[in-house]
C-alpha positions as CSV (number, residue, x, y, z in Angstrom):
1,M,190.8,307.0,246.1
2,R,188.4,307.3,249.1
3,V,185.1,308.7,247.7
4,D,184.8,311.1,250.3
5,S,188.7,312.5,249.5
6,Q,186.7,313.9,246.1
7,P,187.2,317.1,245.1
8,A,184.5,319.7,245.4
9,A,184.0,319.8,241.9
10,F,182.8,316.5,241.4
11,S,179.7,317.4,243.4
12,N,178.4,319.1,240.5
13,I,175.8,318.2,238.3
14,G,177.0,315.8,235.5
15,A,180.3,314.9,237.5
16,V,178.0,313.1,240.3
17,N,180.5,310.4,242.2
18,P,183.1,310.2,239.1
19,L,184.4,306.5,240.2
20,G,181.0,305.0,239.1
21,L,180.9,303.5,242.7
22,R,177.5,302.4,243.4
23,P,175.7,302.8,246.9
24,K,176.1,300.1,249.1
25,N,172.2,299.1,249.3
26,L,172.4,298.2,245.3
27,T,174.0,295.2,245.7
28,E,174.8,293.2,243.0
29,K,172.7,289.8,243.7
30,P,169.4,292.0,243.9
31,L,170.1,294.0,240.3
32,N,171.2,290.5,239.2
33,K,167.9,288.9,239.9
34,V,166.0,291.8,238.5
35,I,167.8,291.9,235.0
36,G,167.7,288.3,234.8
37,I,163.6,288.6,235.4
38,S,163.6,291.0,233.0
39,I,165.1,289.4,230.1
40,I,162.8,286.4,230.7
41,A,159.8,289.1,229.9
42,I,161.3,290.1,227.4
43,L,162.0,286.3,225.8
44,I,158.5,285.3,226.7
45,S,157.0,288.6,225.4
46,L,159.4,288.1,222.0
47,S,157.4,284.2,221.7
48,A,153.9,285.9,221.7
49,W,155.3,288.0,218.9
50,G,156.6,285.6,216.8
51,Y,153.5,283.9,217.1
52,Q,151.2,286.8,216.4
53,L,153.2,287.2,213.5
54,S,153.0,283.5,211.8
55,Q,149.1,283.7,212.8
56,G,148.2,287.4,212.1
57,L,146.7,290.2,214.4
58,I,143.8,287.5,214.1
59,V,145.2,286.4,217.8
60,T,144.4,289.5,219.2
61,N,141.1,290.5,220.8
62,M,141.2,293.9,218.2
63,R,138.7,293.9,215.4
64,N,137.9,296.5,212.7
65,P,135.3,298.1,215.3
66,F,137.9,298.1,218.1
67,S,141.6,298.6,216.3
68,W,143.6,299.7,218.9
69,G,144.0,298.3,222.3
70,L,145.9,297.2,224.7
71,Y,149.2,297.9,222.4
72,I,148.8,301.4,221.6
73,A,147.5,302.3,225.7
74,T,150.5,301.0,226.6
75,F,152.7,302.6,224.2
76,A,151.1,306.0,225.2
77,F,152.0,305.3,229.1
78,F,155.5,304.9,228.1
79,V,155.6,307.9,225.7
80,G,153.9,309.6,228.5
81,I,156.7,308.7,231.5
82,A,159.5,309.1,228.5
83,A,158.3,312.6,228.2
84,G,158.2,313.4,232.0
85,G,161.9,312.3,232.9
86,L,163.1,314.4,230.3
87,I,161.3,317.6,231.1
88,V,162.7,316.4,234.7
89,S,166.0,316.3,233.9
90,S,166.0,319.8,231.7
91,S,164.1,321.8,233.9
92,V,167.0,321.1,236.6
93,Y,169.5,322.4,234.7
94,L,167.8,325.4,232.9
95,F,166.4,326.1,236.4
96,D,168.8,325.7,238.4
97,L,166.7,323.2,241.2
98,E,169.9,322.6,243.8
99,K,168.2,319.6,245.9
100,L,166.6,318.0,242.0
101,K,170.9,318.1,240.7
102,P,171.3,314.4,242.4
103,F,168.6,312.8,240.4
104,T,169.2,314.3,236.9
105,R,171.2,311.3,235.8
106,I,168.2,308.7,236.9
107,A,165.3,311.4,234.7
108,S,167.6,311.3,232.0
109,L,168.3,307.4,232.5
110,S,164.3,306.9,232.9
111,A,163.5,308.8,229.7
112,F,166.0,306.8,227.6
113,A,164.7,303.2,228.8
114,S,160.9,304.3,228.3
115,V,160.9,305.7,224.9
116,L,162.9,302.5,224.3
117,A,159.7,300.5,225.5
118,A,157.5,302.7,223.7
119,G,158.8,302.7,220.7
120,A,159.3,298.4,220.5
121,M,155.6,298.6,221.4
122,I,154.7,300.5,218.6
123,L,156.1,297.7,216.5
124,P,153.4,294.5,217.3
125,D,150.3,296.7,216.9
126,M,151.7,297.6,213.1
127,G,151.1,293.3,212.2
128,R,153.5,293.8,208.9
129,I,156.4,295.5,210.5
130,D,158.5,294.4,207.3
131,R,156.4,297.7,205.9
132,I,158.3,299.8,208.5
133,L,160.5,301.5,206.2
134,N,157.7,303.1,203.8
135,I,157.5,305.7,206.5
136,F,160.9,307.0,205.7
137,F,160.9,306.5,202.5
138,H,157.5,307.3,201.3
139,P,155.8,309.7,204.6
140,N,152.6,311.2,204.0
141,F,153.5,314.2,206.6
142,R,149.6,314.9,206.8
143,S,149.8,311.9,208.7
144,P,151.0,312.7,213.0
145,L,151.6,308.9,212.8
146,V,154.6,310.1,210.7
147,W,155.7,313.4,212.4
148,D,155.2,310.9,215.8
149,V,157.8,308.1,214.1
150,M,160.2,311.4,213.6
151,V,160.0,312.6,217.1
152,I,160.4,309.3,219.0
153,S,163.3,308.6,216.8
154,A,165.3,312.3,217.8
155,Y,164.0,311.8,221.1
156,M,166.0,308.4,221.1
157,V,168.8,310.2,220.3
158,V,168.7,313.3,222.7
159,T,167.7,311.1,225.8
160,F,170.8,308.8,225.0
161,L,173.4,311.9,224.7
162,S,171.6,313.1,228.1
163,V,172.9,309.7,229.9
164,Y,176.3,309.8,227.6
165,V,177.5,313.2,228.5
166,Q,176.4,312.8,232.3
167,L,178.6,309.2,232.4
168,L,181.8,310.6,230.8
169,P,183.2,311.4,233.8
170,D,182.9,308.4,235.1
171,W,184.1,306.4,232.6
172,K,187.2,308.8,232.2
173,S,188.4,307.8,235.9
174,E,187.5,303.9,235.6
175,G,188.9,303.8,231.4
176,R,186.2,302.2,230.5
177,G,183.1,303.1,228.8
178,F,182.1,303.8,224.7
179,F,183.1,306.6,222.2
180,N,185.2,308.0,224.9
181,G,188.7,308.3,223.5
182,W,189.3,311.8,223.1
183,T,188.9,311.5,227.1
184,K,192.2,309.6,227.3
185,S,194.0,312.9,226.2
186,R,191.9,315.1,228.7
187,S,192.1,316.0,232.1
188,L,189.6,314.5,234.7
189,E,188.6,318.0,235.2
190,E,187.9,318.6,231.3
191,V,185.9,316.3,231.3
192,Q,184.2,317.3,234.0
193,K,183.6,320.7,232.6
194,F,182.3,319.3,229.2
195,S,179.9,317.1,230.7
196,K,178.3,319.5,232.5
197,K,178.2,322.3,229.5
198,W,177.0,319.8,227.0
199,S,174.6,318.9,229.9
200,K,173.1,321.8,229.6
201,R,172.7,322.5,226.0
202,I,170.9,319.1,225.7
203,S,168.8,320.6,228.4
204,L,167.9,323.5,226.2
205,I,166.5,320.6,223.5
206,G,165.5,318.4,225.8
207,L,162.4,320.1,227.3
208,P,161.0,321.5,224.0
209,F,161.4,317.8,222.3
210,A,160.1,316.4,225.3
211,I,156.9,318.4,225.3
212,L,156.5,318.1,221.3
213,L,157.1,314.3,222.0
214,H,154.2,314.1,223.5
215,T,151.8,316.4,222.0
216,V,152.4,315.0,218.6
217,T,151.8,311.6,220.1
218,A,148.3,313.3,221.5
219,L,147.9,314.7,218.5
220,I,147.4,311.5,216.9
221,F,144.0,310.9,218.6
222,A,142.7,314.6,219.1
223,T,142.9,314.9,214.8
224,Q,140.0,311.9,214.8
225,A,137.2,313.8,213.8
226,S,135.4,311.1,214.2
227,R,135.7,309.8,217.5
228,G,134.1,313.0,219.9
229,W,136.0,311.1,223.1
230,W,139.4,312.2,221.6
231,N,138.6,315.3,218.7
232,T,139.4,317.8,221.4
233,A,141.7,320.7,221.6
234,I,142.5,320.1,225.6
235,L,144.2,316.2,224.5
236,P,147.5,317.7,224.6
237,P,148.0,319.5,227.2
238,D,146.1,317.1,229.5
239,F,148.8,314.8,228.0
240,I,151.4,316.7,228.8
241,A,149.6,317.2,232.5
242,V,149.9,313.4,232.9
243,A,153.1,312.8,231.2
244,I,155.0,315.2,234.2
245,A,153.1,313.4,236.9
246,S,153.8,310.0,235.7
247,G,157.6,310.7,234.2
248,T,158.4,312.5,237.8
249,A,156.2,309.4,239.6
250,L,159.0,307.1,237.9
251,V,162.3,309.6,238.5
252,M,160.8,309.2,242.5
253,L,160.7,305.8,242.5
254,I,164.3,304.7,241.0
255,G,165.6,307.2,243.5
256,L,164.2,305.7,246.4
257,L,165.3,302.3,245.2
258,V,168.5,303.7,244.3
259,A,168.6,305.6,247.7
260,G,167.2,302.9,249.6
261,K,165.9,303.6,253.5
262,E,169.3,304.1,254.9
263,R,169.9,307.3,252.2
264,F,166.3,308.5,252.4
265,T,166.7,310.9,255.2
266,E,169.5,312.1,252.9
267,Y,167.2,313.1,249.9
268,N,164.4,313.9,252.0
269,D,164.1,317.3,250.5
270,A,164.6,316.1,247.0
271,F,161.5,313.8,247.5
272,K,159.2,316.1,248.9
273,I,159.8,318.3,245.8
274,L,159.2,315.5,243.3
275,A,156.2,314.4,245.2
276,S,154.9,318.1,244.6
277,I,155.8,318.7,241.5
278,V,153.6,315.2,240.7
279,A,150.7,316.4,243.1
280,G,151.1,319.9,241.2
281,A,150.8,318.1,237.6
282,L,147.9,316.0,238.8
283,V,145.8,318.9,239.6
284,V,146.4,320.0,236.0
285,H,145.2,316.7,234.5
286,F,142.3,317.3,236.7
287,F,141.1,320.5,235.8
288,F,141.4,319.2,232.2
289,V,139.2,316.2,232.6
290,F,136.5,318.6,234.1
291,V,136.1,320.8,231.4
292,D,136.3,318.2,229.1
293,L,133.6,316.5,230.8
294,V,131.6,319.4,231.1
295,I,132.1,320.4,227.5
296,H,131.0,317.2,226.5
297,G,127.8,317.3,228.7
298,W,126.6,320.9,227.9
299,W,124.7,320.6,224.8
300,G,122.8,317.5,225.9
301,K,123.5,315.9,222.4
302,Q,123.3,312.2,221.6
303,E,127.0,311.9,221.2
304,A,127.3,312.9,224.6
305,H,124.5,310.4,225.9
306,E,126.2,307.8,224.3
307,L,129.3,308.6,225.9
308,F,128.5,309.3,229.6
309,S,126.6,305.6,228.8
310,L,130.1,304.1,228.4
311,L,131.8,305.9,230.7
312,F,129.8,305.8,233.6
313,G,128.1,302.5,232.9
314,R,129.5,300.0,231.2
315,Y,133.2,300.8,231.7
316,S,132.2,302.4,235.2
317,L,135.0,300.6,237.1
318,V,137.8,301.3,235.0
319,Y,136.5,304.8,234.5
320,A,136.8,304.9,238.6
321,T,140.2,303.2,238.4
322,E,141.2,306.2,236.3
323,L,140.0,309.0,238.6
324,L,140.6,307.6,241.9
325,L,143.8,306.2,242.1
326,P,145.5,309.3,240.6
327,G,143.0,311.8,242.6
328,F,144.1,309.6,245.9
329,T,147.6,310.4,244.5
330,M,147.2,314.1,244.6
331,F,145.6,314.4,247.5
332,Y,148.5,311.8,248.9
333,F,151.4,313.7,248.0
334,F,150.2,317.1,249.0
335,S,149.8,315.9,252.7
336,A,152.7,315.7,254.8
337,R,151.6,312.1,255.7
338,G,152.0,311.3,251.9
339,K,155.6,312.6,251.6
340,R,157.1,311.7,254.4
341,S,157.9,308.0,254.5
342,Y,160.0,305.8,251.9
343,Q,157.2,303.6,251.4
344,S,154.5,306.4,251.6
345,L,156.0,307.8,248.3
346,I,156.6,303.9,246.9
347,F,153.0,303.3,247.7
348,G,151.8,306.7,246.5
349,S,153.7,306.1,243.2
350,V,152.9,302.7,242.5
351,L,148.7,304.0,243.1
352,L,149.0,306.9,240.3
353,F,151.0,304.6,237.5
354,S,148.0,301.6,238.2
355,G,145.5,304.9,237.4
356,V,147.4,306.5,234.6
357,F,147.5,302.5,232.5
358,A,143.8,302.7,233.0
359,H,143.9,306.8,231.8
360,R,145.7,305.0,228.7
361,M,143.0,302.3,228.5
362,M,139.7,304.0,228.8
363,L,141.6,306.0,225.6
364,M,140.2,303.3,223.7
365,F,136.9,302.1,225.4
366,P,134.6,304.8,224.7
367,A,136.1,305.8,221.2
368,F,135.3,302.4,219.7
369,N,132.2,302.0,221.4
370,A,130.8,304.9,220.0
371,I,130.1,304.3,216.6
372,P,130.9,307.3,214.3
373,L,128.7,306.2,211.7
374,T,124.7,307.3,212.0
375,L,121.9,307.3,209.8
376,S,118.9,309.1,210.9
377,L,115.1,307.9,210.2
378,P,112.9,310.6,210.9
379,A,110.0,308.3,209.5
380,A,110.4,305.3,212.0
381,G,110.9,307.9,215.3
382,I,115.0,306.7,214.9
383,E,117.3,309.5,215.5
384,S,120.5,308.4,215.5
385,W,121.1,304.5,214.4
386,A,124.7,303.1,214.2
387,Y,125.5,301.1,211.0
388,P,126.7,297.7,212.5
389,I,130.4,297.1,211.5
390,S,131.8,293.7,209.9
391,V,134.2,292.5,212.7
392,G,135.9,291.0,209.8
393,Q,135.6,287.2,211.0
394,L,133.3,284.8,209.8
395,R,132.7,282.0,212.3
396,D,129.3,279.6,213.9
397,G,127.7,281.4,216.8
398,M,129.4,284.5,216.1
399,P,127.7,287.7,215.0
400,S,130.1,288.8,211.7
401,F,128.2,292.9,212.1
402,V,128.0,294.3,215.7
403,T,127.5,297.9,216.6
404,S,129.8,298.0,219.6
405,W,132.9,295.2,220.5
406,S,133.3,294.2,224.1
407,Y,137.5,294.5,224.1
408,V,139.4,292.1,226.4
409,P,142.7,291.9,225.4
410,S,143.8,288.2,224.6
411,L,146.1,286.1,226.2
412,V,149.1,287.0,223.4
413,E,148.2,290.5,223.6
414,G,149.1,290.1,227.3
415,L,151.9,288.7,226.9
416,L,153.1,290.5,224.4
417,A,152.4,294.0,226.9
418,I,155.1,292.8,229.1
419,L,158.0,293.8,226.1
420,P,157.8,297.4,227.1
421,F,158.4,296.8,230.7
422,G,160.7,294.0,230.5
423,I,163.1,296.7,228.5
424,V,162.6,299.4,230.8
425,T,163.5,297.0,234.0
426,F,166.4,295.5,231.7
427,V,167.7,298.8,231.1
428,V,167.5,300.6,234.2
429,S,169.0,297.7,236.2
430,L,171.9,296.7,233.4
431,A,172.7,300.7,234.0
432,L,172.2,301.0,237.5
433,K,174.2,297.9,238.0
434,L,177.3,299.4,236.1
435,Y,177.3,302.8,237.3
436,A,176.4,305.7,240.3
437,F,172.9,307.4,239.6
438,L,172.9,309.1,242.9
439,P,176.1,310.7,244.6
440,E,177.6,309.0,247.7
441,K,177.6,311.1,250.9
442,H,180.5,313.1,251.6
């Protein structure tokens, strides 16, 4: 049966290309290479994790003054992308965004792969992963971490179901798949209607879950009253704005790679809409950034002086990366030039990812290097003196107590942080190898 002979019903959302045929530009060889590279990356990161488990978290460069680092930053990065992906997918169904309907499968797939990556990344930071069951058996519901684990677990289920119901028509046509034995007794049209109906139902759950996922993650930071850089009500909505921008950018990037240059014109209007969503979300993000800096600096307290010295002094290069790269992408995607070509959209998306990752790292540096424990000594003319904190390690020539920590991720941390990138690449590439995630032109 030829693709262009499909009945019109198959052009509906949730039943795109039910034969499961991939676009011609996605050949087996490149996908096999990407899958192979991702498997190698996962094995390397798992080896680093095994070494960390045998030696302890001392092999990282995190210490008592700096207890969260690359692992948590990477976790927050992928949580944002996961939330943004399902927001795009759910919004297409809920608001009937016709031109974006071909991208719902990609959006759900990117969300599922990213939440798997985020969930995997949190485990190495725990150190004793054998105690993770205590979160379920003895939960402390006053801790945002417990709620985050619950939301992430539920989100994995929701994103899996979102992908699953959209693939059912393909599995019915090909006679394969899993958990789909009931489709054998139903016609292709019935399965297609079921897929469309349940895709919409899941989107009703998915949109609030996506927002809740990143809100709870943001609250883990925002509820830490001792950390002035985090303790603000602006953080949760800002996290959501960044999630929409980065999640939409990943959907667009995968869509570009799947469509290729050959089919770029066919979906040009959809790519322009996705780029505009990215740019619009970044406008909201930079508004929150401006307001947050104004509030911190308005009162001129010692805390603000210390914070600004870290932002614009010690970590000015990283902070500039956080601001300038997404800022450039925002203006670039608002311009006609930034949205008109295949290369420009990929270029802008890569810059955005780099800037957002710097943003996640900059959650850590100003927070942990502004020591909250202080002592006032008016008689000595000292208004605020930071208590020194033990680094938890005693070595010759190394200070045992410090008031700040020059954190740079160790080699073990760097290798282990490859894990989520390998997971996302593997899951997405394998799915693209097996099924069509964009409709064939007919």
